[in-house]
N, C-alpha and C positions, 0 to 999 in steps of 0.2 A: 513518370520514372517508376521502375519496377521495384516492389518491395523486397528487401533483403532482411529476412527475419534474424539472421545471425548479427547483422550490423545492429539491429535494434536492441539486442540483449547486450552486445557490447558496449554500445554507446550509453545506455542507461545504468548498467552495472559499473561503469566508469564515471558516472555522471559527477560525483562528488569526492568519495573517498580517494580513488586511485588519482583523480586529478590533483587533489590536495598533496598526495604522497609524491607523485611525479614533480609537481611544481615546486614542492618544498626542495627535493633533491636537485633539482635544475638551478633553481634561483637562490637557494640559501643553504648550499652544503654545509659551509662552516659553522653554521648556528645549530646544527643537529649534535646533540651530545647524548651518546647511547649509553644507558645503565648496562651493567653486565647482563648476560642472558640468564635463563633460569639455571641453567647448568653450571654457571659461573659463581653463583651464589653459595654462601656457606651452607645453609640448610635446604637448598633447591627449591625454595618456595618464594623467591622474590617476586615472580611473575604471577603468581596465584593468588592474588589479593582478593579477599572476599568483598571489598567495597569499590565503588567506582571512584576514578580520581575526584578529589574534592572540588565541590562547586559546579559539577556538571549535571546538566539535565537531560535524561535519557527520554526519547521519544518513541513509542512504538505505533506504527500505522498498521492496523488490522483491516484488511479489505479481502475481495475475492476478485477472480479474474473478471475483466470488462467491467469495473465499477468506477473507473477513473482514478485507480490508485497511482499510476505512473504520473499523472497530472499533478496530483496532491504531493506526491513525493517531491517532485520538481521545485514545488513552492519552498521546500526546505534544501533541497540539494544545491540550488543556486546562492545560497548564503555561505560566504566563506567561513563563518563561524561554526558551521554545521558539518560534522563527519558523517556523511549519508551513505548508507549502504542499501542497495537495491537488490532485493531477494537473495539473501544469503542462502536461503534454502533451495535455489535453483539447482545447482550442482549436486547437492545433497540428494534431492528428489530424484534426479537421474541415477544415482548410484544404488539408491535403496528401493525406490518403487516397484522394481520388477521382481522383488523376492516377496515370499510370502510374509504377510503382516507389515510390509514395507511402508504402507501410509502412515500407521501408527508410529513405526520406528523413526520415520521421518520426522514426525512432529515431536517425539521425545527428544531426539538429538538436536533438532532445531531449537527447541526451549532452552536446552543447555548451552547451545552455541550462542544464542541471544544473550543470555546471561553473561558469557564470556566477553562478548563484543562489547557490552555496556560496561564492563570493567577494564576494556582495553587490554584484555588478557589473551594473547594469541598462541599460548603454550601449546595447547592441544588443537590448533586450527592450521597446521601446516597444509593439510589437504585444501583448506580454503585459500590460503594464500598461493598455492600453487596454481589454483584455479584463477585467482585474479591476476597472476603473472601471465598466465597464459592469455588472457583476455587482453591484457595490455600490449602484449607481443603482437597479436593479431591486429590490434589497432594501430599500433605504432610501427608495424613491420619491421622489428628489430627485437634485439634481446633485452628483456627487462625482468628482473627478479625482485619481488616485493618480499622482503625478509621480515621475520617476527619483529625485530628492534625497530626498523623502520615504520612498520604499521602502528606499533605500540607508542613510539614517540610522538607521531602525527595525530593519532587518537587522542593522546593525552594532552595535546596542545589545543584541541578544539573544545569550544565551550558547550557544545550540545553534539549528543550523539543520536542520529535518527535512523531507524530501521523500518524499511516497508516489507510487509510479507502477505501474501495470499494464501499461505500453507497452514494457517492457525484458524479454524473455523469457529472453535470453541474458546471464547475469551476466559472461561473459567479456568483454564490450563495456565493462563497468565497470572491469576491470582497469587500463587506462591512468589512469583517474581516481584508483584506490586506490594507484596506484604512485607519484603525486606526494607526496613526503615531507611538503611543506608543508601537505597536506590531512589533517587529522585525521578521517578518514572511518571510520564505522561502518556496516555492511551488515547489515540485518535481512531475512532470507530467510523469507518466509511462504509456507506451503503448506496445502493442504486435501486430503482424501481425495478422489480424482478422481471416485469414483461421486456423491456428493452434489453436488460441485462442477459437473459437467457438467449435472446435472439442473437444479441451480439457474440455470446460465447459460442453458440452453435457455428456461426459464420466463421469465427477465428479458428475453430478446431476442424471444421470439415470444408471449409470454403464454399459452403452452400447456404442459401437462405432458407429459413423456414416459411413454408407456404402451404396453402390447402392443396395444391396441385400436387405437391410431392407426396403427400400421404392420402390421395384421394380415396384409397380402398379400405380405410380404416376409419374408426368413429373418433380417433384421436389424432391430432396433428404432431403433438410433442412426442419425440422418440423416448424410449424408455430410459436411456441413459440421462438424457436431458431432465427428464421427469424426476429420476432419483437425485441428481445434483440440486435441482431446483427446490425440492423437499428438505434437503440438508441446508441449502442456502437460507430458505425462509425461518426454518426452525431455529437455527443457531443465531441468525441476526435479531430475531426477536428475542431470544433468551439473552443475547450479549446487550442488548438494549436495556433490558431489565436488571442485568447484572451491574453494568455500568452505571446506571442512574440511581440504583437503590443500595447496592453493596457499600458498606462504610469504608472497606478498603480502597475502593475505586473511585466513589462519587465525586471526589472532589479534584480528581485527577483524570477524569474521563471527558472526552469531548465527542459528540455525536456529529457527524458531518454526512450530509446527503450530496451525492454527486450533482444532483440537479441545481442545488444552491451555488455550488461551485461553479457550475458552468453558466449560470445566469449572472452571478455577481462575483466574480473571482476576486476583485480587490476587497470587498467586504469579508470574504472568506478567509483570504490571508491574513488580514488584520486580526481576525478573531482567533485565528491559529496562532499567531505571534503573541497576541494578549494571553492566550491559554499557557504558553511556555514562559510567560513573564518577561517578554521582551516587548518594549514599549514602541519601537519603530522597526517597520518592514525596510530592508535595505533597498533604496530606490534604484541605485545604479546597476544592481544585479536582479533581484527578485521582481521588482516592479517592472523593470525593463523586459525581463523574460515574459511576465504576463502579457504585456503590450505587444510583444512581437509574435506569442503563440496563440493567443485567443482572438485574433481578428484576421485569420488567414483566409484568403480566398480560395486556395486550393489545398486539400489535405495531402500528406505526403506518404500514406500508407495506412493499414489498418491499426497498427500499434503507434501511430506517431501521436505525440501530443500537440502537434501544431495543426489548429484548426479554428474555424469559428465556433467557439464553445456554446454561444447562445443559440445558433441556429441547428446545432447538431444534437442537442439534448432531446428535441422532441421530434426529430426526423423520423423515428421508428412509427410514428402515429401515421405516417403516410403509407407504409409498406406492410406492417403487421396484420395479418388478417384478424378480423374481429373475432372469428370463432376461436382462434388461438389465444388472443388476449383474455378471453373468459376462462378458457381452459386453463392458462397459467394462474388466473386469479383463484382458481378452486383447488391447486395442488397443495397438499399437506396444509400447513399453517400459513400459507402465503397471505390469504385474505386477512388474517388476524395481524400479520406483520404489516400489511399495507395500511390498515386501519391506525394501528399503533404509530406508524411513522408518517402519517400524513399523506398517503397516496390514495388517491380517488379510484373507484372501480369504474369502468366504462358501462354506460347505460345501454347504448346501442352504436351501431357504426357511424351514424351521423355525429354523434357526441365524439368518437374516437377521432375522426378526421377534421374536426373543426378546432383548429390550433388556437382560437381565442377562447375556448372552453378549458379551464384548468383541469389538470390532473394531479396536482399537488398542492397541499394546503399547509396548515400548521400541524406539527406533531403533537401527540398528546403529552403535554408537558407536565412535570412537577414543578409547582409554583414556589422556588425557593431562591432568594436572591443570590446565595453562594453559588449557585449552579447555573447562572446566566448564561455561561458560554456554551452549555450543553445543546442550545436548540438554536435553529435558524428560524 
């Protein structure tokens, strides 16, 4: 079946938050009791609360493109207690990235946007609600308007608020959010071996595979733009690992997850994720069922699909990635240091690379502290 990129984004953007909103409106319309809008309040600040709704746990999944973030996000999205938002910066990036300084501006606006979402404050997010409404209309093929009141009420009724983003490479930017004592924030830091990550990213963006033949006339296989991205990826993920595991603000609210561990043992991964957010049981009828249906598939549905045989897929790159390219990736920027710190082994030769029985992943260099046992796989 041909892959439809727009349907992917629509499906995942609607995977939790909008489905909860639409389901609530359709199934339980009388139970919704809307407070007045911000403009209806006496002081005009009713919706601009500086604290999230009481008792909520806020979850921020920080990842990069092609690191399995959609899969990990779905482990939360399929829980009815979770108000899950897939890539709230997607529309924002499209609006701002084309202007000078757009990338930095997108990061700054997105950080403020995330804080507002964690407070269920949609006062200044009408552009985002219009985008969600448009996605809903495309999916449902009908008129659908998600208002500020509807989004706020449904958000406030959820026990957990989870946001997944690939648009904040530097976790230090999150520290001001984490330092707010009123915000019960949990940060999930998701990484992937840089070798398959950059190869998968190149394929996703160019629809071509990285190969020695493609760049036969150069001493390097890796294109400059991919090299630049890879350098940033390794630099910030190494720094993020250090910040999360050592910074007093974050270290008790930080969880490090490798894509490879989630692919090999998704059940253990989801149990650790839910323990990390202080939820004792994983919903069997929704989350565990989703894992069963989406990690043992014989046929993948597309490049961006989360339905696949996850155990078989995570090592498939070893069959196709040129050995010379694997070594080149290891030598970019701080990638070698990142790999050592996070338990990724360097390839010795092509025989080692192609032999699936020889591991390329081991234990991360951990800080031995019982309070932080959830950090490591």
